[in-house]
C-alpha positions as a printed NumPy array, in Angstrom:
array([[  22.297,  -71.462,   18.   ],
       [  21.679,  -70.762,   14.258],
       [  21.581,  -67.079,   13.508],
       [  18.161,  -67.36 ,   11.738],
       [  16.653,  -69.11 ,   14.781],
       [  18.092,  -66.504,   17.204],
       [  16.597,  -63.624,   15.226],
       [  13.2  ,  -65.459,   14.866],
       [  13.177,  -65.729,   18.703],
       [  13.938,  -61.933,   19.016],
       [  17.428,  -62.642,   20.317],
       [  20.281,  -60.394,   19.132],
       [  23.422,  -62.314,   18.402],
       [  26.709,  -61.113,   19.816],
       [  28.768,  -62.497,   16.885],
       [  28.47 ,  -64.941,   14.027],
       [  30.773,  -67.99 ,   13.442],
       [  31.512,  -67.675,    9.764],
       [  33.949,  -70.548,    9.539],
       [  35.731,  -73.135,   11.556],
       [  38.431,  -75.804,   11.14 ],
       [  40.253,  -78.443,   13.027],
       [  43.856,  -79.497,   12.075],
       [  46.621,  -81.63 ,   13.803],
       [  50.267,  -80.986,   14.453],
       [  50.882,  -84.603,   13.628],
       [  53.883,  -85.856,   15.602],
       [  54.313,  -82.427,   17.162],
       [  51.924,  -82.972,   20.012],
       [  51.675,  -81.23 ,   23.293],
       [  55.366,  -80.294,   23.764],
       [  56.262,  -79.572,   20.245],
       [  53.65 ,  -77.429,   18.472],
       [  54.039,  -77.106,   14.721],
       [  53.506,  -74.019,   12.535],
       [  52.16 ,  -76.118,    9.641],
       [  49.289,  -77.545,   11.665],
       [  48.19 ,  -74.314,   13.125],
       [  48.368,  -72.558,    9.813],
       [  46.172,  -75.212,    8.167],
       [  43.465,  -74.655,   10.869],
       [  43.57 ,  -70.852,   10.335],
       [  43.448,  -71.032,    6.543],
       [  40.69 ,  -73.62 ,    6.407],
       [  38.514,  -71.669,    8.762],
       [  38.816,  -68.505,    6.805],
       [  38.401,  -70.292,    3.485],
       [  35.127,  -71.759,    4.846],
       [  34.089,  -68.283,    5.872],
       [  34.782,  -66.954,    2.356],
       [  37.282,  -64.462,    3.553],
       [  40.929,  -64.174,    4.13 ],
       [  42.67 ,  -64.026,    7.59 ],
       [  44.288,  -60.785,    6.341],
       [  40.814,  -59.154,    6.669],
       [  40.666,  -59.683,   10.404],
       [  41.484,  -56.719,   12.727],
       [  41.856,  -58.933,   15.87 ],
       [  43.004,  -62.406,   16.809],
       [  42.509,  -64.043,   20.109],
       [  45.49 ,  -66.329,   20.511],
       [  45.832,  -69.632,   22.535],
       [  48.751,  -67.72 ,   24.115],
       [  50.053,  -69.847,   26.925],
       [  53.031,  -67.595,   27.354],
       [  55.639,  -70.305,   26.773],
       [  59.013,  -69.935,   24.967],
       [  58.081,  -72.533,   22.424],
       [  54.353,  -72.107,   21.976],
       [  54.055,  -68.374,   21.462],
       [  56.536,  -68.015,   18.762],
       [  54.989,  -70.875,   16.846],
       [  51.574,  -69.422,   17.083],
       [  52.744,  -65.945,   15.965],
       [  54.512,  -67.466,   13.028],
       [  51.47 ,  -69.427,   12.017],
       [  49.344,  -66.388,   12.101],
       [  51.76 ,  -64.174,   10.18 ],
       [  52.326,  -66.757,    7.455],
       [  48.592,  -67.477,    7.112],
       [  47.899,  -63.738,    6.773],
       [  50.674,  -63.249,    4.251],
       [  51.815,  -59.874,    3.162],
       [  49.268,  -57.388,    4.595],
       [  49.018,  -53.727,    3.798],
       [  47.385,  -51.244,    6.128],
       [  46.912,  -51.561,    9.895],
       [  48.297,  -54.702,   11.418],
       [  45.953,  -56.979,   13.452],
       [  45.904,  -56.827,   17.115],
       [  46.562,  -59.958,   19.116],
       [  45.915,  -61.002,   22.742],
       [  45.019,  -63.817,   25.001],
       [  42.504,  -63.934,   27.741],
       [  44.824,  -66.188,   29.677],
       [  46.668,  -63.071,   30.758],
       [  43.453,  -61.958,   32.521],
       [  42.073,  -65.119,   33.994],
       [  44.817,  -67.804,   33.649],
       [  44.549,  -71.05 ,   31.703],
       [  41.185,  -72.515,   32.292],
       [  42.077,  -75.723,   30.527],
       [  38.993,  -77.271,   28.719],
       [  37.221,  -73.924,   29.062],
       [  40.088,  -71.912,   27.586],
       [  38.763,  -71.794,   24.089],
       [  35.137,  -70.821,   25.279],
       [  36.735,  -68.016,   27.282],
       [  38.506,  -66.686,   24.265],
       [  35.376,  -66.97 ,   22.164],
       [  33.389,  -64.905,   24.698],
       [  36.067,  -62.218,   24.754],
       [  36.183,  -61.81 ,   20.923],
       [  32.384,  -61.953,   20.647],
       [  32.155,  -59.049,   23.091],
       [  34.937,  -57.191,   21.137],
       [  32.884,  -57.496,   17.938],
       [  29.711,  -56.357,   19.613],
       [  31.336,  -53.316,   21.262],
       [  33.55 ,  -52.442,   18.232],
       [  36.7  ,  -52.239,   20.467],
       [  39.992,  -53.797,   20.077],
       [  40.982,  -54.744,   23.636],
       [  44.461,  -54.092,   25.09 ],
       [  46.975,  -56.844,   25.095],
       [  47.12 ,  -57.59 ,   28.83 ],
       [  50.375,  -58.322,   30.517],
       [  52.692,  -57.836,   27.454],
       [  55.268,  -55.349,   28.663],
       [  58.05 ,  -56.633,   26.323],
       [  56.607,  -57.714,   22.952],
       [  58.263,  -60.764,   21.344],
       [  60.77 ,  -59.868,   18.603],
       [  58.473,  -61.492,   15.969],
       [  56.29 ,  -58.315,   16.402],
       [  59.112,  -55.991,   15.244],
       [  58.509,  -54.13 ,   12.069],
       [  55.502,  -54.295,    9.815],
       [  56.379,  -57.668,    8.183],
       [  54.456,  -59.718,   10.782],
       [  51.237,  -57.822,   10.222],
       [  50.597,  -58.201,   13.909],
       [  50.637,  -55.955,   16.925],
       [  50.19 ,  -55.682,   20.633],
       [  48.059,  -52.894,   22.051],
       [  48.947,  -50.988,   25.151],
       [  45.49 ,  -49.342,   25.205],
       [  42.113,  -50.298,   23.771],
       [  41.184,  -48.771,   20.467],
       [  37.966,  -48.287,   18.478],
       [  37.652,  -50.758,   15.622],
       [  39.77 ,  -49.585,   12.659],
       [  37.929,  -47.055,   10.522],
       [  36.41 ,  -48.784,    7.434],
       [  37.516,  -52.332,    8.501],
       [  35.077,  -55.118,    8.585],
       [  34.246,  -56.486,   12.083],
       [  36.019,  -59.714,   11.64 ],
       [  38.186,  -61.61 ,   14.165],
       [  39.668,  -65.021,   14.739],
       [  39.993,  -67.289,   17.738],
       [  42.516,  -70.143,   18.181],
       [  42.458,  -72.982,   20.802],
       [  44.957,  -75.788,   20.879],
       [  44.483,  -79.023,   22.786],
       [  46.401,  -82.014,   24.094],
       [  47.721,  -84.3  ,   21.418],
       [  48.361,  -81.516,   18.863],
       [  44.681,  -80.63 ,   18.119],
       [  44.446,  -77.244,   16.515],
       [  41.105,  -75.343,   16.245],
       [  40.366,  -71.964,   14.735],
       [  37.078,  -70.047,   14.364],
       [  36.499,  -67.142,   11.97 ],
       [  33.919,  -64.684,   13.484],
       [  32.141,  -61.566,   12.377],
       [  29.869,  -59.109,   14.133],
       [  26.192,  -59.701,   13.69 ],
       [  26.256,  -56.896,   11.221],
       [  29.421,  -57.316,    9.215],
       [  29.258,  -53.917,    7.556],
       [  32.577,  -52.016,    7.707],
       [  32.905,  -50.035,   11.005],
       [  32.266,  -46.265,   10.656],
       [  34.766,  -43.905,   12.072],
       [  34.317,  -44.092,   15.813],
       [  35.612,  -43.049,   19.142],
       [  35.468,  -44.977,   22.36 ],
       [  32.433,  -44.098,   24.518],
       [  32.829,  -42.673,   27.994],
       [  31.785,  -45.994,   29.458],
       [  34.332,  -47.898,   27.401],
       [  37.109,  -45.378,   28.268],
       [  36.164,  -45.845,   31.881],
       [  36.593,  -49.7  ,   31.721],
       [  39.854,  -49.377,   29.844],
       [  41.462,  -46.889,   32.258],
       [  40.515,  -48.971,   35.244],
       [  43.504,  -51.197,   34.763],
       [  46.628,  -50.534,   36.856],
       [  49.909,  -52.492,   37.098],
       [  49.657,  -52.311,   40.856],
       [  47.122,  -51.575,   43.534],
       [  47.127,  -49.338,   46.512],
       [  45.17 ,  -50.682,   49.505],
       [  44.514,  -48.09 ,   52.233],
       [  43.472,  -48.928,   55.787],
       [  42.392,  -46.647,   58.532],
       [  41.066,  -47.305,   62.054],
       [  40.325,  -45.302,   65.202],
       [  42.979,  -47.091,   67.132],
       [  45.773,  -49.712,   66.887],
       [  43.582,  -52.604,   68.085],
       [  40.961,  -51.929,   65.434],
       [  43.735,  -51.644,   62.737],
       [  45.251,  -54.851,   63.884],
       [  41.955,  -56.681,   63.598],
       [  41.359,  -55.286,   60.05 ],
       [  44.884,  -56.389,   58.963],
       [  44.148,  -59.827,   60.455],
       [  40.884,  -60.133,   58.555],
       [  42.401,  -59.318,   55.321],
       [  45.372,  -61.608,   55.897],
       [  42.954,  -64.513,   56.332],
       [  41.679,  -64.238,   52.768],
       [  44.335,  -62.379,   50.796],
       [  46.032,  -65.309,   49.244],
       [  42.695,  -66.696,   47.919],
       [  41.668,  -63.642,   45.973],
       [  41.728,  -63.47 ,   42.271],
       [  43.448,  -60.462,   40.581],
       [  40.009,  -59.129,   39.684],
       [  39.025,  -59.333,   43.367],
       [  42.226,  -57.563,   44.302],
       [  41.037,  -54.607,   42.288],
       [  37.553,  -54.774,   43.954],
       [  39.222,  -54.778,   47.346],
       [  41.485,  -51.897,   46.646],
       [  38.564,  -49.774,   45.315],
       [  36.391,  -50.759,   48.252],
       [  39.045,  -49.819,   50.769],
       [  39.548,  -46.488,   49.162],
       [  35.896,  -45.618,   49.326],
       [  35.986,  -46.657,   53.011],
       [  39.148,  -45.026,   54.082],
       [  38.485,  -42.1  ,   56.53 ],
       [  41.249,  -39.58 ,   56.556],
       [  40.211,  -38.397,   60.076],
       [  41.261,  -41.695,   61.73 ],
       [  44.717,  -41.837,   63.176],
       [  45.691,  -45.536,   62.913],
       [  46.669,  -46.206,   59.375],
       [  48.395,  -48.692,   56.952],
       [  48.955,  -48.846,   53.2  ],
       [  50.085,  -51.576,   50.939],
       [  51.13 ,  -51.872,   47.378],
       [  50.292,  -55.266,   45.595],
       [  50.19 ,  -56.318,   42.011],
       [  49.099,  -59.897,   42.892],
       [  47.193,  -61.5  ,   45.735],
       [  50.366,  -63.201,   46.798],
       [  52.027,  -59.857,   47.147],
       [  49.162,  -58.563,   49.294],
       [  49.417,  -61.595,   51.56 ],
       [  53.126,  -61.075,   51.938],
       [  52.606,  -57.313,   52.734],
       [  49.934,  -58.11 ,   55.267],
       [  52.297,  -60.689,   56.904],
       [  54.958,  -57.978,   57.117],
       [  52.552,  -55.61 ,   58.859],
       [  51.525,  -58.281,   61.375],
       [  55.074,  -59.006,   62.205],
       [  55.787,  -55.399,   62.738],
       [  52.752,  -54.98 ,   64.974],
       [  53.729,  -58.075,   66.923],
       [  57.007,  -56.239,   67.717],
       [  55.023,  -53.267,   68.941],
       [  55.949,  -51.006,   66.028],
       [  53.935,  -47.975,   65.246],
       [  55.656,  -46.663,   62.154],
       [  57.072,  -48.431,   59.133],
       [  57.967,  -47.248,   55.643],
       [  59.347,  -49.632,   53.193],
       [  58.902,  -48.35 ,   49.648],
       [  60.651,  -51.287,   48.153],
       [  58.208,  -53.732,   49.727],
       [  55.246,  -51.476,   49.393],
       [  54.442,  -51.613,   53.035],
       [  53.55 ,  -48.592,   55.216],
       [  52.337,  -48.145,   58.828],
       [  51.511,  -45.085,   60.974],
       [  49.777,  -45.05 ,   64.269],
       [  49.566,  -41.473,   65.632],
       [  47.768,  -39.577,   68.202],
       [  44.262,  -38.505,   67.153],
       [  45.217,  -34.846,   67.899],
       [  48.507,  -34.88 ,   65.885],
       [  48.796,  -32.258,   63.072],
       [  49.04 ,  -33.526,   59.462],
       [  52.556,  -33.886,   58.291],
       [  54.293,  -31.053,   56.351],
       [  55.02 ,  -32.072,   52.748],
       [  57.81 ,  -30.516,   50.468],
       [  57.58 ,  -30.969,   46.712],
       [  60.809,  -31.389,   44.616],
       [  60.782,  -30.441,   40.961],
       [  63.601,  -31.955,   38.716],
       [  65.583,  -30.168,   36.011],
       [  67.29 ,  -31.028,   32.766],
       [  68.788,  -34.304,   33.933],
       [  65.317,  -35.959,   34.445],
       [  64.099,  -38.588,   32.019],
       [  62.435,  -37.139,   28.796],
       [  59.128,  -38.584,   27.889],
       [  56.948,  -37.479,   25.028],
       [  53.958,  -39.417,   26.205],
       [  52.286,  -39.787,   29.526],
       [  53.019,  -43.497,   29.751],
       [  50.813,  -45.455,   32.143],
       [  49.727,  -42.282,   33.743],
       [  47.986,  -41.036,   30.669],
       [  46.217,  -44.375,   30.236],
       [  45.039,  -44.38 ,   33.815],
       [  44.217,  -40.7  ,   34.531],
       [  42.129,  -38.665,   31.963],
       [  43.51 ,  -35.448,   33.273],
       [  47.042,  -36.504,   32.33 ],
       [  45.838,  -37.649,   28.847],
       [  44.3  ,  -34.317,   28.266],
       [  47.39 ,  -32.527,   29.458],
       [  49.58 ,  -34.369,   27.012],
       [  47.057,  -33.732,   24.144],
       [  47.081,  -29.972,   24.815],
       [  50.801,  -29.652,   25.46 ],
       [  51.817,  -31.129,   22.18 ],
       [  55.262,  -32.193,   23.618],
       [  57.804,  -32.043,   20.775],
       [  59.586,  -35.234,   19.602],
       [  63.281,  -35.341,   18.74 ],
       [  66.686,  -35.684,   20.369],
       [  66.102,  -35.894,   24.188],
       [  69.497,  -34.342,   24.758],
       [  68.305,  -31.09 ,   23.242],
       [  67.008,  -28.484,   25.699],
       [  64.338,  -27.636,   23.143],
       [  62.979,  -31.207,   23.428],
       [  63.695,  -32.107,   26.96 ],
       [  62.501,  -29.089,   28.825],
       [  58.853,  -28.971,   27.553],
       [  58.771,  -32.764,   28.162],
       [  60.034,  -32.612,   31.726],
       [  57.724,  -29.678,   32.621],
       [  54.712,  -31.569,   31.156],
       [  55.542,  -34.694,   33.212],
       [  55.803,  -32.578,   36.309],
       [  52.475,  -30.927,   35.538],
       [  51.024,  -34.408,   35.354],
       [  52.415,  -35.102,   38.848],
       [  50.697,  -32.048,   40.154],
       [  47.454,  -32.995,   38.483],
       [  47.371,  -36.435,   40.11 ],
       [  48.582,  -35.239,   43.451],
       [  45.782,  -32.678,   43.408],
       [  43.244,  -35.476,   42.612],
       [  44.596,  -37.332,   45.568],
       [  44.156,  -34.341,   47.848],
       [  47.75 ,  -34.122,   48.769],
       [  48.705,  -30.593,   49.858],
       [  52.245,  -29.432,   50.116],
       [  53.46 ,  -26.501,   52.282],
       [  56.625,  -25.751,   50.246],
       [  58.239,  -26.444,   46.942],
       [  61.769,  -26.347,   45.62 ],
       [  63.057,  -26.937,   42.   ],
       [  66.495,  -27.679,   40.514],
       [  67.404,  -25.526,   37.496],
       [  64.44 ,  -25.965,   35.25 ],
       [  62.512,  -26.995,   38.233],
       [  62.664,  -23.486,   39.367],
       [  59.886,  -22.611,   36.855],
       [  57.786,  -25.402,   38.258],
       [  58.238,  -24.195,   41.908],
       [  57.208,  -20.654,   40.833],
       [  54.172,  -22.15 ,   39.053],
       [  53.253,  -23.999,   42.301],
       [  53.694,  -20.804,   44.167],
       [  51.257,  -18.943,   41.858],
       [  53.537,  -16.86 ,   39.739],
       [  51.907,  -18.086,   36.48 ],
       [  49.465,  -20.682,   35.215],
       [  50.21 ,  -23.975,   33.45 ],
       [  49.754,  -22.599,   29.935],
       [  52.188,  -19.756,   30.638],
       [  54.638,  -22.357,   32.288],
       [  54.606,  -24.545,   29.179],
       [  55.153,  -21.443,   26.906],
       [  58.188,  -20.433,   29.118],
       [  59.573,  -23.902,   29.029],
       [  59.516,  -24.053,   25.291],
       [  61.132,  -20.658,   25.006],
       [  63.733,  -21.427,   27.58 ],
       [  64.575,  -24.685,   26.018],
       [  64.82 ,  -23.198,   22.499],
       [  67.138,  -20.248,   23.472],
       [  69.406,  -22.464,   25.482],
       [  69.797,  -24.984,   22.672],
       [  70.99 ,  -22.04 ,   20.475],
       [  73.687,  -21.2  ,   22.971],
       [  77.413,  -21.711,   22.273],
       [  78.658,  -25.31 ,   22.737],
       [  80.022,  -26.146,   26.219],
       [  80.496,  -28.98 ,   28.729],
       [  79.71 ,  -29.876,   32.253],
       [  80.968,  -32.343,   34.866],
       [  80.291,  -33.387,   38.388],
       [  82.936,  -33.49 ,   41.079],
       [  82.727,  -35.529,   44.374],
       [  83.671,  -32.78 ,   46.657],
       [  82.279,  -29.544,   48.4  ],
       [  81.921,  -26.357,   46.365],
       [  84.889,  -24.85 ,   48.161],
       [  87.134,  -27.742,   47.455],
       [  85.96 ,  -27.707,   43.828],
       [  86.762,  -23.958,   43.575],
       [  90.297,  -24.734,   44.605],
       [  90.776,  -27.646,   42.351],
       [  89.613,  -25.95 ,   39.207],
       [  91.219,  -22.48 ,   39.911],
       [  92.832,  -21.107,   36.658],
       [  91.202,  -23.688,   34.347],
       [  88.514,  -21.298,   33.131],
       [  85.716,  -23.618,   34.271],
       [  83.162,  -22.292,   36.82 ],
       [  81.005,  -23.805,   39.445],
       [  77.497,  -24.363,   37.881],
       [  75.644,  -26.117,   40.739],
       [  76.108,  -26.848,   44.439],
       [  74.076,  -30.1  ,   44.583],
       [  75.19 ,  -31.423,   47.933],
       [  77.939,  -31.772,   50.534],
       [  79.865,  -33.975,   48.24 ],
       [  78.563,  -33.05 ,   44.793],
       [  79.435,  -30.026,   42.789],
       [  78.908,  -29.335,   39.111],
       [  81.31 ,  -27.405,   36.98 ],
       [  80.907,  -25.965,   33.498],
       [  82.663,  -24.207,   30.773],
       [  84.036,  -24.722,   27.262],
       [  85.112,  -28.193,   26.325],
       [  88.8  ,  -27.211,   26.799],
       [  88.068,  -25.516,   30.07 ],
       [  86.235,  -28.532,   31.566],
       [  89.035,  -30.792,   30.273],
       [  91.64 ,  -28.776,   32.071],
       [  89.391,  -28.56 ,   35.228],
       [  89.097,  -32.287,   35.297],
       [  92.757,  -32.879,   34.902],
       [  93.454,  -30.518,   37.808],
       [  90.834,  -31.983,   39.98 ],
       [  91.958,  -35.552,   39.452],
       [  88.964,  -36.617,   37.517],
       [  85.188,  -36.386,   37.653],
       [  82.043,  -37.42 ,   35.918],
       [  81.211,  -35.745,   32.547],
       [  77.504,  -34.953,   32.218],
       [  75.672,  -35.7  ,   28.874],
       [  75.051,  -32.084,   27.88 ],
       [  76.345,  -29.819,   25.151],
       [  76.276,  -26.394,   26.858],
       [  77.703,  -24.756,   29.84 ],
       [  74.401,  -24.126,   31.749],
       [  74.232,  -21.721,   34.687],
       [  77.398,  -19.736,   33.671],
       [  77.848,  -16.574,   31.837],
       [  77.982,  -18.543,   28.542],
       [  74.16 ,  -18.454,   28.716],
       [  74.151,  -14.659,   28.464],
       [  72.889,  -14.757,   24.927],
       [  70.244,  -17.265,   25.948],
       [  69.183,  -14.939,   28.768],
       [  68.67 ,  -12.158,   26.29 ],
       [  66.388,  -14.339,   24.198],
       [  64.464,  -15.566,   27.226],
       [  64.   ,  -12.038,   28.365],
       [  61.931,  -11.417,   25.244],
       [  59.703,  -14.384,   26.133],
       [  59.244,  -13.067,   29.621],
       [  58.371,   -9.626,   28.364],
       [  55.696,  -11.06 ,   26.126],
       [  54.195,  -12.982,   29.025],
       [  54.252,   -9.858,   31.233],
       [  52.532,   -7.928,   28.452],
       [  49.652,  -10.379,   28.412],
       [  49.411,  -10.207,   32.224],
       [  50.473,  -13.794,   32.77 ],
       [  53.16 ,  -13.132,   35.312],
       [  52.21 ,  -12.388,   38.894],
       [  53.895,  -12.075,   42.218],
       [  53.987,  -15.468,   44.094],
       [  50.992,  -16.163,   46.459],
       [  53.018,  -18.19 ,   48.861],
       [  56.668,  -18.802,   49.646],
       [  58.862,  -21.149,   48.106],
       [  62.626,  -22.201,   48.135],
       [  64.657,  -20.64 ,   45.309],
       [  67.794,  -22.335,   44.034],
       [  68.683,  -19.076,   42.328],
       [  68.978,  -17.229,   45.742],
       [  69.813,  -20.384,   47.813],
       [  67.064,  -19.536,   50.424],
       [  63.315,  -19.24 ,   50.962],
       [  61.546,  -16.493,   49.082],
       [  58.357,  -15.049,   50.677],
       [  55.011,  -14.515,   49.115],
       [  54.974,  -11.599,   46.709],
       [  58.233,  -12.618,   45.046],
       [  58.495,  -11.543,   41.389],
       [  59.566,  -14.193,   38.844],
       [  61.146,  -12.276,   36.039],
       [  64.523,  -11.353,   37.561],
       [  64.849,  -14.759,   39.249],
       [  64.342,  -16.597,   35.925],
       [  66.755,  -14.403,   34.096],
       [  69.456,  -14.602,   36.715],
       [  69.017,  -18.333,   36.877],
       [  70.253,  -18.961,   33.302],
       [  73.728,  -17.61 ,   34.029],
       [  74.282,  -18.015,   37.791],
       [  74.952,  -21.287,   39.72 ],
       [  72.191,  -23.463,   41.135],
       [  72.401,  -23.346,   44.839],
       [  70.483,  -26.536,   45.556],
       [  72.279,  -27.282,   48.705],
       [  71.594,  -23.927,   50.396],
       [  68.016,  -23.71 ,   49.22 ],
       [  67.274,  -27.351,   50.321],
       [  68.597,  -26.78 ,   53.803],
       [  66.005,  -23.988,   54.279],
       [  63.225,  -25.901,   52.383],
       [  63.612,  -28.941,   54.623],
       [  63.083,  -26.975,   57.897],
       [  60.041,  -28.469,   59.664],
       [  59.267,  -30.947,   56.797],
       [  58.101,  -34.458,   57.486],
       [  57.981,  -35.908,   54.016],
       [  59.489,  -34.964,   50.657],
       [  57.989,  -35.914,   47.361],
       [  59.801,  -35.674,   43.978],
       [  57.047,  -34.483,   41.692],
       [  58.435,  -35.078,   38.242],
       [  60.017,  -37.767,   36.066],
       [  62.806,  -39.893,   37.384],
       [  64.373,  -40.138,   40.879],
       [  67.466,  -37.955,   40.694],
       [  66.505,  -35.486,   43.455],
       [  65.575,  -38.182,   45.975],
       [  69.25 ,  -39.138,   46.121],
       [  70.28 ,  -35.465,   46.562],
       [  67.92 ,  -35.062,   49.523],
       [  69.184,  -38.292,   51.141],
       [  72.752,  -36.997,   50.859],
       [  71.777,  -33.998,   52.967],
       [  68.938,  -35.017,   55.257],
       [  67.191,  -37.793,   56.973],
       [  63.682,  -36.508,   55.947],
       [  61.854,  -39.366,   54.133],
       [  61.711,  -38.725,   50.423],
       [  59.805,  -40.631,   47.696],
       [  60.061,  -40.07 ,   43.892],
       [  56.837,  -40.698,   41.936],
       [  58.442,  -40.984,   38.477],
       [  55.803,  -38.997,   36.645],
       [  54.52 ,  -40.196,   33.262],
       [  56.575,  -43.441,   33.616],
       [  55.689,  -47.009,   32.605],
       [  54.34 ,  -47.952,   36.039],
       [  52.026,  -46.401,   38.669],
       [  53.924,  -48.063,   41.45 ],
       [  56.21 ,  -45.166,   42.376],
       [  53.243,  -42.799,   42.565],
       [  51.023,  -45.132,   44.543],
       [  53.989,  -45.894,   46.905],
       [  54.503,  -42.15 ,   47.588],
       [  50.584,  -41.754,   48.242],
       [  50.786,  -44.871,   50.466],
       [  53.568,  -43.353,   52.481],
       [  51.774,  -40.02 ,   52.762],
       [  48.608,  -41.788,   53.919],
       [  50.46 ,  -43.768,   56.589],
       [  52.248,  -40.531,   57.68 ],
       [  48.936,  -38.97 ,   58.359],
       [  48.238,  -36.822,   55.147],
       [  44.57 ,  -36.258,   54.675],
       [  44.195,  -37.613,   51.292],
       [  40.991,  -37.873,   49.306],
       [  41.187,  -41.682,   49.165],
       [  37.794,  -41.943,   47.375],
       [  38.952,  -39.871,   44.501],
       [  41.862,  -42.171,   43.841],
       [  39.627,  -44.919,   42.379],
       [  36.329,  -43.107,   41.925],
       [  36.444,  -43.318,   38.091],
       [  37.429,  -47.117,   37.99 ],
       [  35.042,  -49.989,   37.356],
       [  34.996,  -52.366,   40.265],
       [  32.461,  -54.435,   42.296],
       [  32.011,  -53.764,   46.021],
       [  34.09 ,  -56.264,   47.992],
       [  31.901,  -57.877,   50.589],
       [  32.993,  -57.622,   54.254],
       [  32.134,  -61.408,   54.745],
       [  33.954,  -62.504,   51.639],
       [  34.886,  -66.23 ,   51.526],
       [  36.26 ,  -68.354,   48.661],
       [  33.814,  -70.748,   46.886],
       [  35.263,  -73.602,   44.954],
       [  33.487,  -75.88 ,   42.435],
       [  33.853,  -79.585,   42.931],
       [  35.194,  -81.715,   40.169],
       [  32.713,  -84.616,   39.803],
       [  35.534,  -86.78 ,   38.568],
       [  37.477,  -86.259,   41.875],
       [  34.321,  -86.621,   44.061],
       [  33.527,  -90.066,   42.602],
       [  33.93 ,  -92.893,   44.999],
       [  36.931,  -95.121,   44.207],
       [  36.154,  -98.431,   42.604],
       [  36.466, -101.415,   44.92 ],
       [  39.47 , -103.69 ,   44.396],
       [  38.69 , -106.94 ,   42.81 ]])
């Protein structure tokens, strides 16, 4: 419709088509797209619009995801835009959301960009985990977005849409908002934020029933339709199931699925397990969990594990911050320092912040632990969990601890595959000391570079650790003195309190009761060995499930080396939500009384109807009667 006619009828345009053009790839055709043809279409459309493609903040690409087509399209866009100063243009393709709709693909892209112009939002680039090398550096003038953004401050609301057809036909449209005035400085509205944070890389589907027969029937009902769902309907189903999940019911199952096909496979796995009479199943790799318990059974007892310096160092909240607003706020407030991740001054605040993110999301999910244990730096987190100090104090202590440890004398550490007693014998006389008892066959030693070199030679080898200091030895005495000042400052402001519940201390190698004071433990910890093995043995007593509540998965391996208790690592602040959702799925199937509704309460989804069935449109060409012969 013409803009003037629309306004005369009282209709508000979503966007205006300012220019359009059609070009051809010539002999390129379907299987060999050409940069020149696509570039001609782009340049002609923007010339007709009276603007330059360099003025656009967003481009909706044809984007079929092919090894030939995508690089050609990116080169055509980059060369048409020329040398661009300022913010690079965002690119995306709706095919990553709904697939290739063939003849309707261009219309779908047009609708997407018109909505982006109306809302003043640059949409995230769906499904692009590894950007093409052509995006590297500022030269391309193009970028992919992990998150949606407000339209750039001061930029005109202009975007372009490309659509390429069979036979080498190239079409490009230059669009503007109905009001093309430059965008004012803006932030995303709460509604827009809610839509943007609804996306997850995988879905957790929770089932609960009063008995095994009812659970079997629910699994069968879902299995009958799972493969026919769209990805959007998979989200709708997951959110609907979360809202319906009743934590009081004893027959449960949980599945992780990133696609309808994965859901169908998981349901088939559950059906096979039930056909064999199984009442319990936990397969984190496949994302399939089953637990049928007595209605009177007590909830499982959960242990939280907090990692130390060896955990991954992340300065941002990753997929967690994009999905959970409490994690995004945490990272904004924590101001995690950037720099060399090997430095304790950088690593320790980052690891603590990620573990706080884990606690925040587990709190949202309603998961309650009965005990906690932390390795090295993780002792601070275990004390925080036990009520010795709040999150703000914890972050200040992590920063202070990391800073004073970074200033300590240089040193080295190594891991030996033997017991602590054997290690003591092997390194005797080298000057190196035992720094951590990590398990039955894992002992860490530390000392000066020369001392550790001698110790490894005497021990017949070992694995050097990527650290530059001799942690948990007397070499940390100077650091302990500096940390004592930080603890004294926290005590003076009343931030340190006795613990309100028991926890397992790797400083003492045992359970510490409620009422434990933190100061002496934290000072002793810097220069005495970590007794993870001893503390873990007591921490695991009576535990049904252990969850590593921090970045990485190192502690899970240490638990498996010492116990048969199931353990899952949630890899806090990582690039995927799958480890977190898998742990929650395992906890649900084990009988934990999670707040399932809270998991998806802040997501945008449609109710999934109980009587859902697939509807397909009939292609009139295929429905036509065949012509008679002759």
